[in-house]
PyMOL Python script that loads the backbone (N, CA, C, O; Angstrom):
from pymol import cmd

cmd.read_pdbstr("""\
ATOM      1  N   UNK A   1      95.118  93.788  43.505  1.00  0.00           N
ATOM      2  CA  UNK A   1      95.379  94.372  44.823  1.00  0.00           C
ATOM      3  C   UNK A   1      94.911  93.459  46.005  1.00  0.00           C
ATOM      4  O   UNK A   1      95.571  93.286  47.029  1.00  0.00           O
ATOM      5  N   UNK A   2      93.663  92.882  45.735  1.00  0.00           N
ATOM      6  CA  UNK A   2      93.154  92.048  46.808  1.00  0.00           C
ATOM      7  C   UNK A   2      92.774  90.635  46.166  1.00  0.00           C
ATOM      8  O   UNK A   2      91.619  90.415  45.800  1.00  0.00           O
ATOM      9  N   UNK A   3      93.704  89.768  46.054  1.00  0.00           N
ATOM     10  CA  UNK A   3      93.550  88.541  45.233  1.00  0.00           C
ATOM     11  C   UNK A   3      92.442  87.590  45.951  1.00  0.00           C
ATOM     12  O   UNK A   3      91.895  86.704  45.294  1.00  0.00           O
ATOM     13  N   UNK A   4      92.155  87.785  47.216  1.00  0.00           N
ATOM     14  CA  UNK A   4      91.262  86.849  47.851  1.00  0.00           C
ATOM     15  C   UNK A   4      89.818  87.473  47.982  1.00  0.00           C
ATOM     16  O   UNK A   4      89.029  87.050  48.827  1.00  0.00           O
ATOM     17  N   UNK A   5      89.506  88.489  47.118  1.00  0.00           N
ATOM     18  CA  UNK A   5      88.236  89.028  47.119  1.00  0.00           C
ATOM     19  C   UNK A   5      87.374  88.249  46.130  1.00  0.00           C
ATOM     20  O   UNK A   5      87.940  87.792  45.137  1.00  0.00           O
ATOM     21  N   UNK A   6      86.145  88.061  46.284  1.00  0.00           N
ATOM     22  CA  UNK A   6      85.208  87.380  45.356  1.00  0.00           C
ATOM     23  C   UNK A   6      85.340  87.873  43.820  1.00  0.00           C
ATOM     24  O   UNK A   6      85.536  87.179  42.822  1.00  0.00           O
ATOM     25  N   UNK A   7      85.184  89.192  43.916  1.00  0.00           N
ATOM     26  CA  UNK A   7      85.268  89.813  42.481  1.00  0.00           C
ATOM     27  C   UNK A   7      86.566  89.519  41.819  1.00  0.00           C
ATOM     28  O   UNK A   7      86.601  89.135  40.650  1.00  0.00           O
ATOM     29  N   UNK A   8      87.659  89.695  42.555  1.00  0.00           N
ATOM     30  CA  UNK A   8      88.985  89.277  41.834  1.00  0.00           C
ATOM     31  C   UNK A   8      88.988  87.886  41.438  1.00  0.00           C
ATOM     32  O   UNK A   8      89.422  87.581  40.327  1.00  0.00           O
ATOM     33  N   UNK A   9      88.541  87.006  42.244  1.00  0.00           N
ATOM     34  CA  UNK A   9      88.560  85.705  41.916  1.00  0.00           C
ATOM     35  C   UNK A   9      87.646  85.312  40.777  1.00  0.00           C
ATOM     36  O   UNK A   9      87.909  84.353  40.051  1.00  0.00           O
ATOM     37  N   UNK A  10      86.600  86.044  40.633  1.00  0.00           N
ATOM     38  CA  UNK A  10      85.604  85.953  39.541  1.00  0.00           C
ATOM     39  C   UNK A  10      86.349  86.362  38.323  1.00  0.00           C
ATOM     40  O   UNK A  10      86.270  85.602  37.358  1.00  0.00           O
ATOM     41  N   UNK A  11      87.036  87.408  38.219  1.00  0.00           N
ATOM     42  CA  UNK A  11      87.704  87.847  37.042  1.00  0.00           C
ATOM     43  C   UNK A  11      88.820  86.855  36.694  1.00  0.00           C
ATOM     44  O   UNK A  11      88.941  86.550  35.508  1.00  0.00           O
ATOM     45  N   UNK A  12      89.614  86.342  37.563  1.00  0.00           N
ATOM     46  CA  UNK A  12      90.651  85.356  37.402  1.00  0.00           C
ATOM     47  C   UNK A  12      89.979  84.086  36.790  1.00  0.00           C
ATOM     48  O   UNK A  12      90.471  83.529  35.808  1.00  0.00           O
ATOM     49  N   UNK A  13      88.902  83.669  37.364  1.00  0.00           N
ATOM     50  CA  UNK A  13      88.177  82.537  36.815  1.00  0.00           C
ATOM     51  C   UNK A  13      87.732  82.651  35.375  1.00  0.00           C
ATOM     52  O   UNK A  13      87.834  81.750  34.543  1.00  0.00           O
ATOM     53  N   UNK A  14      87.222  83.869  35.168  1.00  0.00           N
ATOM     54  CA  UNK A  14      86.647  84.275  33.755  1.00  0.00           C
ATOM     55  C   UNK A  14      87.810  84.230  32.835  1.00  0.00           C
ATOM     56  O   UNK A  14      87.668  83.561  31.811  1.00  0.00           O
ATOM     57  N   UNK A  15      88.934  84.834  33.037  1.00  0.00           N
ATOM     58  CA  UNK A  15      90.036  84.936  32.269  1.00  0.00           C
ATOM     59  C   UNK A  15      90.650  83.624  31.898  1.00  0.00           C
ATOM     60  O   UNK A  15      90.992  83.337  30.751  1.00  0.00           O
ATOM     61  N   UNK A  16      90.774  82.818  32.978  1.00  0.00           N
ATOM     62  CA  UNK A  16      91.382  81.457  32.665  1.00  0.00           C
ATOM     63  C   UNK A  16      90.461  80.566  31.969  1.00  0.00           C
ATOM     64  O   UNK A  16      90.895  79.729  31.177  1.00  0.00           O
ATOM     65  N   UNK A  17      89.163  80.699  32.225  1.00  0.00           N
ATOM     66  CA  UNK A  17      88.237  79.910  31.480  1.00  0.00           C
ATOM     67  C   UNK A  17      88.252  80.270  30.103  1.00  0.00           C
ATOM     68  O   UNK A  17      88.173  79.403  29.232  1.00  0.00           O
ATOM     69  N   UNK A  18      88.355  81.569  29.820  1.00  0.00           N
ATOM     70  CA  UNK A  18      88.287  82.008  28.428  1.00  0.00           C
ATOM     71  C   UNK A  18      89.507  81.612  27.603  1.00  0.00           C
ATOM     72  O   UNK A  18      89.491  81.565  26.373  1.00  0.00           O
ATOM     73  N   UNK A  19      90.544  81.338  28.348  1.00  0.00           N
ATOM     74  CA  UNK A  19      91.953  81.006  27.772  1.00  0.00           C
ATOM     75  C   UNK A  19      91.785  79.469  27.528  1.00  0.00           C
ATOM     76  O   UNK A  19      92.643  78.890  26.863  1.00  0.00           O
ATOM     77  N   UNK A  20      90.764  78.816  28.013  1.00  0.00           N
ATOM     78  CA  UNK A  20      90.655  77.326  27.770  1.00  0.00           C
ATOM     79  C   UNK A  20      91.068  76.531  28.984  1.00  0.00           C
ATOM     80  O   UNK A  20      90.929  75.308  28.948  1.00  0.00           O
ATOM     81  N   UNK A  21      91.572  77.129  30.076  1.00  0.00           N
ATOM     82  CA  UNK A  21      92.103  76.366  31.248  1.00  0.00           C
ATOM     83  C   UNK A  21      90.877  76.200  32.208  1.00  0.00           C
ATOM     84  O   UNK A  21      90.799  76.862  33.242  1.00  0.00           O
ATOM     85  N   UNK A  22      89.955  75.326  31.845  1.00  0.00           N
ATOM     86  CA  UNK A  22      88.704  75.058  32.677  1.00  0.00           C
ATOM     87  C   UNK A  22      89.003  74.669  34.039  1.00  0.00           C
ATOM     88  O   UNK A  22      88.282  75.051  34.961  1.00  0.00           O
ATOM     89  N   UNK A  23      90.002  73.944  34.228  1.00  0.00           N
ATOM     90  CA  UNK A  23      90.329  73.456  35.647  1.00  0.00           C
ATOM     91  C   UNK A  23      90.730  74.575  36.628  1.00  0.00           C
ATOM     92  O   UNK A  23      90.260  74.648  37.764  1.00  0.00           O
ATOM     93  N   UNK A  24      91.631  75.446  36.119  1.00  0.00           N
ATOM     94  CA  UNK A  24      92.087  76.573  36.884  1.00  0.00           C
ATOM     95  C   UNK A  24      90.998  77.593  37.115  1.00  0.00           C
ATOM     96  O   UNK A  24      90.854  78.189  38.182  1.00  0.00           O
ATOM     97  N   UNK A  25      90.208  77.763  36.000  1.00  0.00           N
ATOM     98  CA  UNK A  25      89.075  78.622  36.153  1.00  0.00           C
ATOM     99  C   UNK A  25      88.095  78.212  37.229  1.00  0.00           C
ATOM    100  O   UNK A  25      87.621  79.023  38.025  1.00  0.00           O
ATOM    101  N   UNK A  26      87.816  76.948  37.224  1.00  0.00           N
ATOM    102  CA  UNK A  26      86.861  76.367  38.208  1.00  0.00           C
ATOM    103  C   UNK A  26      87.494  76.603  39.608  1.00  0.00           C
ATOM    104  O   UNK A  26      86.822  77.050  40.537  1.00  0.00           O
ATOM    105  N   UNK A  27      88.767  76.299  39.722  1.00  0.00           N
ATOM    106  CA  UNK A  27      89.294  76.621  41.119  1.00  0.00           C
ATOM    107  C   UNK A  27      89.201  78.019  41.587  1.00  0.00           C
ATOM    108  O   UNK A  27      88.992  78.258  42.776  1.00  0.00           O
ATOM    109  N   UNK A  28      89.346  78.947  40.715  1.00  0.00           N
ATOM    110  CA  UNK A  28      89.234  80.415  41.223  1.00  0.00           C
ATOM    111  C   UNK A  28      87.697  80.602  41.517  1.00  0.00           C
ATOM    112  O   UNK A  28      87.361  81.210  42.534  1.00  0.00           O
ATOM    113  N   UNK A  29      86.801  80.118  40.689  1.00  0.00           N
ATOM    114  CA  UNK A  29      85.431  80.416  40.991  1.00  0.00           C
ATOM    115  C   UNK A  29      85.048  79.701  42.403  1.00  0.00           C
ATOM    116  O   UNK A  29      84.359  80.304  43.225  1.00  0.00           O
ATOM    117  N   UNK A  30      85.509  78.443  42.630  1.00  0.00           N
ATOM    118  CA  UNK A  30      85.182  77.825  43.868  1.00  0.00           C
ATOM    119  C   UNK A  30      85.814  78.551  45.132  1.00  0.00           C
ATOM    120  O   UNK A  30      85.264  78.588  46.233  1.00  0.00           O
ATOM    121  N   UNK A  31      86.949  79.079  44.852  1.00  0.00           N
ATOM    122  CA  UNK A  31      87.513  79.917  46.053  1.00  0.00           C
ATOM    123  C   UNK A  31      86.625  81.087  46.290  1.00  0.00           C
ATOM    124  O   UNK A  31      86.336  81.401  47.445  1.00  0.00           O
ATOM    125  N   UNK A  32      86.176  81.749  45.267  1.00  0.00           N
ATOM    126  CA  UNK A  32      85.345  82.783  45.400  1.00  0.00           C
ATOM    127  C   UNK A  32      84.046  82.513  46.133  1.00  0.00           C
ATOM    128  O   UNK A  32      83.556  83.304  46.940  1.00  0.00           O
ATOM    129  N   UNK A  33      83.530  81.367  45.805  1.00  0.00           N
ATOM    130  CA  UNK A  33      82.300  81.043  46.444  1.00  0.00           C
ATOM    131  C   UNK A  33      82.437  80.584  47.885  1.00  0.00           C
ATOM    132  O   UNK A  33      81.456  80.580  48.629  1.00  0.00           O
ATOM    133  N   UNK A  34      83.711  80.175  48.311  1.00  0.00           N
ATOM    134  CA  UNK A  34      83.908  79.900  49.606  1.00  0.00           C
ATOM    135  C   UNK A  34      83.714  81.208  50.485  1.00  0.00           C
ATOM    136  O   UNK A  34      83.290  81.165  51.640  1.00  0.00           O
ATOM    137  N   UNK A  35      84.058  82.346  49.840  1.00  0.00           N
ATOM    138  CA  UNK A  35      84.002  83.539  50.538  1.00  0.00           C
ATOM    139  C   UNK A  35      82.629  84.193  50.383  1.00  0.00           C
ATOM    140  O   UNK A  35      82.115  84.804  51.320  1.00  0.00           O
ATOM    141  N   UNK A  36      82.046  84.061  49.203  1.00  0.00           N
ATOM    142  CA  UNK A  36      80.595  84.623  49.031  1.00  0.00           C
ATOM    143  C   UNK A  36      79.761  83.584  48.194  1.00  0.00           C
ATOM    144  O   UNK A  36      79.720  83.708  46.969  1.00  0.00           O
ATOM    145  N   UNK A  37      79.095  82.562  48.829  1.00  0.00           N
ATOM    146  CA  UNK A  37      78.358  81.656  48.128  1.00  0.00           C
ATOM    147  C   UNK A  37      77.389  82.075  47.284  1.00  0.00           C
ATOM    148  O   UNK A  37      77.023  81.312  46.390  1.00  0.00           O
ATOM    149  N   UNK A  38      76.797  83.390  47.431  1.00  0.00           N
ATOM    150  CA  UNK A  38      75.624  83.893  46.598  1.00  0.00           C
ATOM    151  C   UNK A  38      76.178  84.764  45.516  1.00  0.00           C
ATOM    152  O   UNK A  38      75.389  85.399  44.816  1.00  0.00           O
ATOM    153  N   UNK A  39      77.405  84.844  45.326  1.00  0.00           N
ATOM    154  CA  UNK A  39      77.909  85.922  44.388  1.00  0.00           C
ATOM    155  C   UNK A  39      77.410  85.597  42.940  1.00  0.00           C
ATOM    156  O   UNK A  39      77.704  84.557  42.350  1.00  0.00           O
ATOM    157  N   UNK A  40      76.667  86.538  42.457  1.00  0.00           N
ATOM    158  CA  UNK A  40      75.929  86.350  41.164  1.00  0.00           C
ATOM    159  C   UNK A  40      76.824  86.047  40.001  1.00  0.00           C
ATOM    160  O   UNK A  40      76.593  85.108  39.240  1.00  0.00           O
ATOM    161  N   UNK A  41      77.862  86.865  39.869  1.00  0.00           N
ATOM    162  CA  UNK A  41      78.680  86.663  38.731  1.00  0.00           C
ATOM    163  C   UNK A  41      79.555  85.352  38.779  1.00  0.00           C
ATOM    164  O   UNK A  41      79.846  84.786  37.725  1.00  0.00           O
ATOM    165  N   UNK A  42      79.943  84.904  39.907  1.00  0.00           N
ATOM    166  CA  UNK A  42      80.642  83.673  39.938  1.00  0.00           C
ATOM    167  C   UNK A  42      79.664  82.459  39.816  1.00  0.00           C
ATOM    168  O   UNK A  42      80.045  81.408  39.301  1.00  0.00           O
ATOM    169  N   UNK A  43      78.474  82.613  40.268  1.00  0.00           N
ATOM    170  CA  UNK A  43      77.500  81.459  40.060  1.00  0.00           C
ATOM    171  C   UNK A  43      77.149  81.416  38.635  1.00  0.00           C
ATOM    172  O   UNK A  43      77.017  80.292  38.150  1.00  0.00           O
ATOM    173  N   UNK A  44      76.955  82.552  37.791  1.00  0.00           N
ATOM    174  CA  UNK A  44      76.680  82.423  36.426  1.00  0.00           C
ATOM    175  C   UNK A  44      77.811  81.928  35.657  1.00  0.00           C
ATOM    176  O   UNK A  44      77.647  81.038  34.823  1.00  0.00           O
ATOM    177  N   UNK A  45      79.011  82.476  35.898  1.00  0.00           N
ATOM    178  CA  UNK A  45      80.164  82.028  35.112  1.00  0.00           C
ATOM    179  C   UNK A  45      80.634  80.536  35.418  1.00  0.00           C
ATOM    180  O   UNK A  45      81.105  79.800  34.551  1.00  0.00           O
ATOM    181  N   UNK A  46      80.470  80.210  36.615  1.00  0.00           N
ATOM    182  CA  UNK A  46      80.813  78.744  36.917  1.00  0.00           C
ATOM    183  C   UNK A  46      79.657  77.763  36.247  1.00  0.00           C
ATOM    184  O   UNK A  46      79.904  76.657  35.765  1.00  0.00           O
ATOM    185  N   UNK A  47      78.581  78.271  36.297  1.00  0.00           N
ATOM    186  CA  UNK A  47      77.364  77.585  35.592  1.00  0.00           C
ATOM    187  C   UNK A  47      77.875  77.379  34.079  1.00  0.00           C
ATOM    188  O   UNK A  47      77.976  76.251  33.596  1.00  0.00           O
ATOM    189  N   UNK A  48      78.179  78.504  33.397  1.00  0.00           N
ATOM    190  CA  UNK A  48      78.655  78.431  32.091  1.00  0.00           C
ATOM    191  C   UNK A  48      79.782  77.429  31.868  1.00  0.00           C
ATOM    192  O   UNK A  48      79.701  76.586  30.975  1.00  0.00           O
ATOM    193  N   UNK A  49      80.864  77.524  32.706  1.00  0.00           N
ATOM    194  CA  UNK A  49      81.887  76.483  32.610  1.00  0.00           C
ATOM    195  C   UNK A  49      81.314  75.233  32.661  1.00  0.00           C
ATOM    196  O   UNK A  49      81.658  74.469  31.760  1.00  0.00           O
ATOM    197  N   UNK A  50      80.478  74.795  33.532  1.00  0.00           N
ATOM    198  CA  UNK A  50      79.767  73.471  33.761  1.00  0.00           C
ATOM    199  C   UNK A  50      79.104  73.144  32.434  1.00  0.00           C
ATOM    200  O   UNK A  50      79.201  72.016  31.953  1.00  0.00           O
ATOM    201  N   UNK A  51      78.441  74.108  31.848  1.00  0.00           N
ATOM    202  CA  UNK A  51      77.756  73.795  30.437  1.00  0.00           C
ATOM    203  C   UNK A  51      78.783  73.317  29.515  1.00  0.00           C
ATOM    204  O   UNK A  51      78.678  72.233  28.942  1.00  0.00           O
ATOM    205  N   UNK A  52      79.891  74.201  29.344  1.00  0.00           N
ATOM    206  CA  UNK A  52      80.890  73.984  28.283  1.00  0.00           C
ATOM    207  C   UNK A  52      81.618  72.625  28.480  1.00  0.00           C
ATOM    208  O   UNK A  52      82.014  71.978  27.511  1.00  0.00           O
ATOM    209  N   UNK A  53      81.793  72.182  29.859  1.00  0.00           N
ATOM    210  CA  UNK A  53      82.419  70.922  30.124  1.00  0.00           C
ATOM    211  C   UNK A  53      81.436  69.803  30.320  1.00  0.00           C
ATOM    212  O   UNK A  53      81.704  68.771  30.935  1.00  0.00           O
ATOM    213  N   UNK A  54      80.271  70.075  29.753  1.00  0.00           N
ATOM    214  CA  UNK A  54      79.163  68.880  29.816  1.00  0.00           C
ATOM    215  C   UNK A  54      78.888  68.402  31.159  1.00  0.00           C
ATOM    216  O   UNK A  54      78.754  67.199  31.381  1.00  0.00           O
ATOM    217  N   UNK A  55      78.797  69.289  32.069  1.00  0.00           N
ATOM    218  CA  UNK A  55      78.345  68.845  33.512  1.00  0.00           C
ATOM    219  C   UNK A  55      76.973  69.721  33.778  1.00  0.00           C
ATOM    220  O   UNK A  55      76.965  70.638  34.599  1.00  0.00           O
ATOM    221  N   UNK A  56      75.973  69.403  33.112  1.00  0.00           N
ATOM    222  CA  UNK A  56      74.666  70.202  33.176  1.00  0.00           C
ATOM    223  C   UNK A  56      74.186  70.080  34.657  1.00  0.00           C
ATOM    224  O   UNK A  56      73.774  71.093  35.222  1.00  0.00           O
ATOM    225  N   UNK A  57      74.217  69.035  35.226  1.00  0.00           N
ATOM    226  CA  UNK A  57      73.603  68.983  36.627  1.00  0.00           C
ATOM    227  C   UNK A  57      74.275  69.988  37.621  1.00  0.00           C
ATOM    228  O   UNK A  57      73.625  70.545  38.505  1.00  0.00           O
ATOM    229  N   UNK A  58      75.533  70.176  37.439  1.00  0.00           N
ATOM    230  CA  UNK A  58      76.243  71.263  38.283  1.00  0.00           C
ATOM    231  C   UNK A  58      75.917  72.502  37.809  1.00  0.00           C
ATOM    232  O   UNK A  58      75.850  73.398  38.650  1.00  0.00           O
ATOM    233  N   UNK A  59      75.664  72.811  36.488  1.00  0.00           N
ATOM    234  CA  UNK A  59      75.294  74.066  36.048  1.00  0.00           C
ATOM    235  C   UNK A  59      73.858  74.447  36.629  1.00  0.00           C
ATOM    236  O   UNK A  59      73.580  75.593  36.982  1.00  0.00           O
ATOM    237  N   UNK A  60      73.015  73.420  36.689  1.00  0.00           N
ATOM    238  CA  UNK A  60      71.674  73.611  37.237  1.00  0.00           C
ATOM    239  C   UNK A  60      71.690  73.929  38.808  1.00  0.00           C
ATOM    240  O   UNK A  60      70.783  74.557  39.355  1.00  0.00           O
ATOM    241  N   UNK A  61      72.674  73.494  39.393  1.00  0.00           N
ATOM    242  CA  UNK A  61      72.949  73.787  40.881  1.00  0.00           C
ATOM    243  C   UNK A  61      73.241  75.283  41.009  1.00  0.00           C
ATOM    244  O   UNK A  61      72.776  75.960  41.925  1.00  0.00           O
ATOM    245  N   UNK A  62      74.006  75.748  40.082  1.00  0.00           N
ATOM    246  CA  UNK A  62      74.466  77.227  40.051  1.00  0.00           C
ATOM    247  C   UNK A  62      73.191  78.076  39.835  1.00  0.00           C
ATOM    248  O   UNK A  62      72.991  79.125  40.446  1.00  0.00           O
ATOM    249  N   UNK A  63      72.365  77.564  38.947  1.00  0.00           N
ATOM    250  CA  UNK A  63      71.212  78.226  38.520  1.00  0.00           C
ATOM    251  C   UNK A  63      70.209  78.309  39.650  1.00  0.00           C
ATOM    252  O   UNK A  63      69.487  79.299  39.764  1.00  0.00           O
ATOM    253  N   UNK A  64      70.150  77.242  40.523  1.00  0.00           N
ATOM    254  CA  UNK A  64      69.346  77.228  41.681  1.00  0.00           C
ATOM    255  C   UNK A  64      69.688  78.240  42.715  1.00  0.00           C
ATOM    256  O   UNK A  64      68.805  78.796  43.368  1.00  0.00           O
ATOM    257  N   UNK A  65      71.014  78.500  42.885  1.00  0.00           N
ATOM    258  CA  UNK A  65      71.509  79.486  43.677  1.00  0.00           C
ATOM    259  C   UNK A  65      70.973  80.896  43.402  1.00  0.00           C
ATOM    260  O   UNK A  65      70.674  81.697  44.287  1.00  0.00           O
ATOM    261  N   UNK A  66      70.877  81.137  41.964  1.00  0.00           N
ATOM    262  CA  UNK A  66      70.442  82.408  41.474  1.00  0.00           C
ATOM    263  C   UNK A  66      68.950  82.643  41.305  1.00  0.00           C
ATOM    264  O   UNK A  66      68.534  83.755  40.979  1.00  0.00           O
ATOM    265  N   UNK A  67      68.118  81.588  41.527  1.00  0.00           N
ATOM    266  CA  UNK A  67      66.792  81.686  41.130  1.00  0.00           C
ATOM    267  C   UNK A  67      65.993  82.831  41.814  1.00  0.00           C
ATOM    268  O   UNK A  67      65.027  83.335  41.240  1.00  0.00           O
ATOM    269  N   UNK A  68      66.389  83.225  43.006  1.00  0.00           N
ATOM    270  CA  UNK A  68      65.518  84.116  43.734  1.00  0.00           C
ATOM    271  C   UNK A  68      66.129  85.642  43.559  1.00  0.00           C
ATOM    272  O   UNK A  68      65.607  86.595  44.136  1.00  0.00           O
ATOM    273  N   UNK A  69      67.188  85.766  42.779  1.00  0.00           N
ATOM    274  CA  UNK A  69      67.749  87.019  42.641  1.00  0.00           C
ATOM    275  C   UNK A  69      67.116  87.986  41.643  1.00  0.00           C
ATOM    276  O   UNK A  69      67.384  89.188  41.618  1.00  0.00           O
ATOM    277  N   UNK A  70      66.201  87.338  40.770  1.00  0.00           N
ATOM    278  CA  UNK A  70      65.498  88.325  39.718  1.00  0.00           C
ATOM    279  C   UNK A  70      66.644  89.104  39.034  1.00  0.00           C
ATOM    280  O   UNK A  70      66.542  90.326  38.922  1.00  0.00           O
ATOM    281  N   UNK A  71      67.679  88.477  38.595  1.00  0.00           N
ATOM    282  CA  UNK A  71      68.791  89.193  37.976  1.00  0.00           C
ATOM    283  C   UNK A  71      69.092  88.665  36.622  1.00  0.00           C
ATOM    284  O   UNK A  71      68.639  87.581  36.256  1.00  0.00           O
ATOM    285  N   UNK A  72      69.917  89.476  35.798  1.00  0.00           N
ATOM    286  CA  UNK A  72      70.324  89.135  34.537  1.00  0.00           C
ATOM    287  C   UNK A  72      71.086  87.863  34.555  1.00  0.00           C
ATOM    288  O   UNK A  72      70.898  87.027  33.671  1.00  0.00           O
ATOM    289  N   UNK A  73      71.932  87.674  35.509  1.00  0.00           N
ATOM    290  CA  UNK A  73      72.777  86.452  35.686  1.00  0.00           C
ATOM    291  C   UNK A  73      72.013  85.084  35.618  1.00  0.00           C
ATOM    292  O   UNK A  73      72.451  84.092  35.036  1.00  0.00           O
ATOM    293  N   UNK A  74      70.771  85.154  36.310  1.00  0.00           N
ATOM    294  CA  UNK A  74      69.916  84.002  36.275  1.00  0.00           C
ATOM    295  C   UNK A  74      69.296  83.767  34.879  1.00  0.00           C
ATOM    296  O   UNK A  74      69.277  82.645  34.374  1.00  0.00           O
ATOM    297  N   UNK A  75      68.829  84.778  34.319  1.00  0.00           N
ATOM    298  CA  UNK A  75      68.205  84.723  32.926  1.00  0.00           C
ATOM    299  C   UNK A  75      69.200  84.131  31.934  1.00  0.00           C
ATOM    300  O   UNK A  75      68.894  83.251  31.130  1.00  0.00           O
ATOM    301  N   UNK A  76      70.402  84.670  32.044  1.00  0.00           N
ATOM    302  CA  UNK A  76      71.482  84.388  31.045  1.00  0.00           C
ATOM    303  C   UNK A  76      71.815  82.958  31.211  1.00  0.00           C
ATOM    304  O   UNK A  76      71.770  82.214  30.231  1.00  0.00           O
ATOM    305  N   UNK A  77      72.166  82.492  32.451  1.00  0.00           N
ATOM    306  CA  UNK A  77      72.522  81.134  32.738  1.00  0.00           C
ATOM    307  C   UNK A  77      71.450  80.105  32.332  1.00  0.00           C
ATOM    308  O   UNK A  77      71.727  79.056  31.751  1.00  0.00           O
ATOM    309  N   UNK A  78      70.257  80.465  32.665  1.00  0.00           N
ATOM    310  CA  UNK A  78      69.026  79.642  32.319  1.00  0.00           C
ATOM    311  C   UNK A  78      68.914  79.428  30.739  1.00  0.00           C
ATOM    312  O   UNK A  78      68.652  78.329  30.251  1.00  0.00           O
ATOM    313  N   UNK A  79      69.128  80.533  30.018  1.00  0.00           N
ATOM    314  CA  UNK A  79      68.995  80.309  28.542  1.00  0.00           C
ATOM    315  C   UNK A  79      70.086  79.538  27.913  1.00  0.00           C
ATOM    316  O   UNK A  79      69.909  78.866  26.896  1.00  0.00           O
ATOM    317  N   UNK A  80      71.342  79.655  28.595  1.00  0.00           N
ATOM    318  CA  UNK A  80      72.452  78.984  28.196  1.00  0.00           C
ATOM    319  C   UNK A  80      72.232  77.390  28.488  1.00  0.00           C
ATOM    320  O   UNK A  80      72.469  76.545  27.625  1.00  0.00           O
ATOM    321  N   UNK A  81      71.828  77.119  29.590  1.00  0.00           N
ATOM    322  CA  UNK A  81      71.567  75.763  29.879  1.00  0.00           C
ATOM    323  C   UNK A  81      70.425  75.135  29.077  1.00  0.00           C
ATOM    324  O   UNK A  81      70.484  73.936  28.806  1.00  0.00           O
ATOM    325  N   UNK A  82      69.456  75.835  28.708  1.00  0.00           N
ATOM    326  CA  UNK A  82      68.393  75.358  27.777  1.00  0.00           C
ATOM    327  C   UNK A  82      68.815  75.290  26.357  1.00  0.00           C
ATOM    328  O   UNK A  82      68.097  74.784  25.495  1.00  0.00           O
ATOM    329  N   UNK A  83      70.012  75.812  26.111  1.00  0.00           N
ATOM    330  CA  UNK A  83      70.477  75.846  24.705  1.00  0.00           C
ATOM    331  C   UNK A  83      69.837  76.894  23.751  1.00  0.00           C
ATOM    332  O   UNK A  83      69.873  76.796  22.525  1.00  0.00           O
ATOM    333  N   UNK A  84      69.269  77.869  24.412  1.00  0.00           N
ATOM    334  CA  UNK A  84      68.586  78.982  23.617  1.00  0.00           C
ATOM    335  C   UNK A  84      69.431  80.010  23.276  1.00  0.00           C
ATOM    336  O   UNK A  84      69.076  80.815  22.415  1.00  0.00           O
ATOM    337  N   UNK A  85      70.705  80.123  23.931  1.00  0.00           N
ATOM    338  CA  UNK A  85      71.804  81.132  23.488  1.00  0.00           C
ATOM    339  C   UNK A  85      73.121  80.606  23.993  1.00  0.00           C
ATOM    340  O   UNK A  85      73.267  79.744  24.859  1.00  0.00           O
ATOM    341  N   UNK A  86      74.043  81.236  23.341  1.00  0.00           N
ATOM    342  CA  UNK A  86      75.411  81.138  23.760  1.00  0.00           C
ATOM    343  C   UNK A  86      75.886  82.211  24.751  1.00  0.00           C
ATOM    344  O   UNK A  86      75.290  83.284  24.833  1.00  0.00           O
ATOM    345  N   UNK A  87      76.843  81.953  25.422  1.00  0.00           N
ATOM    346  CA  UNK A  87      77.434  82.942  26.384  1.00  0.00           C
ATOM    347  C   UNK A  87      77.736  84.143  25.640  1.00  0.00           C
ATOM    348  O   UNK A  87      78.206  83.985  24.514  1.00  0.00           O
ATOM    349  N   UNK A  88      77.534  85.408  26.103  1.00  0.00           N
ATOM    350  CA  UNK A  88      77.751  86.545  25.491  1.00  0.00           C
ATOM    351  C   UNK A  88      79.230  86.870  25.485  1.00  0.00           C
ATOM    352  O   UNK A  88      79.649  87.773  24.762  1.00  0.00           O
ATOM    353  N   UNK A  89      79.988  86.207  26.218  1.00  0.00           N
ATOM    354  CA  UNK A  89      81.460  86.351  26.397  1.00  0.00           C
ATOM    355  C   UNK A  89      82.254  85.207  25.785  1.00  0.00           C
ATOM    356  O   UNK A  89      83.483  85.199  25.860  1.00  0.00           O
TER     357      UNK A  89
END
""", "prot")
cmd.dss("prot")
cmd.show_as("cartoon", "prot")
cmd.util.cbc("prot")
cmd.orient("prot")
């Protein structure tokens, strides 16, 4: 209904990333961050995409955006970057 909303772009990024289209998934996430740079879901999932595509420095940048939120997204991405767990999705 609203394709240019951050939540919608997050879902589109998630779906395309899970289908293996990392490039398109990244595009959706980056569009969402243009609207809401602090979106927790987008920052976490984009960080996960960066881990899977072996761009750890970029994943750590996403983690730094989340560091003050005291949220599940921060904890999840931190453990994935550290190799302590796999993405739950």
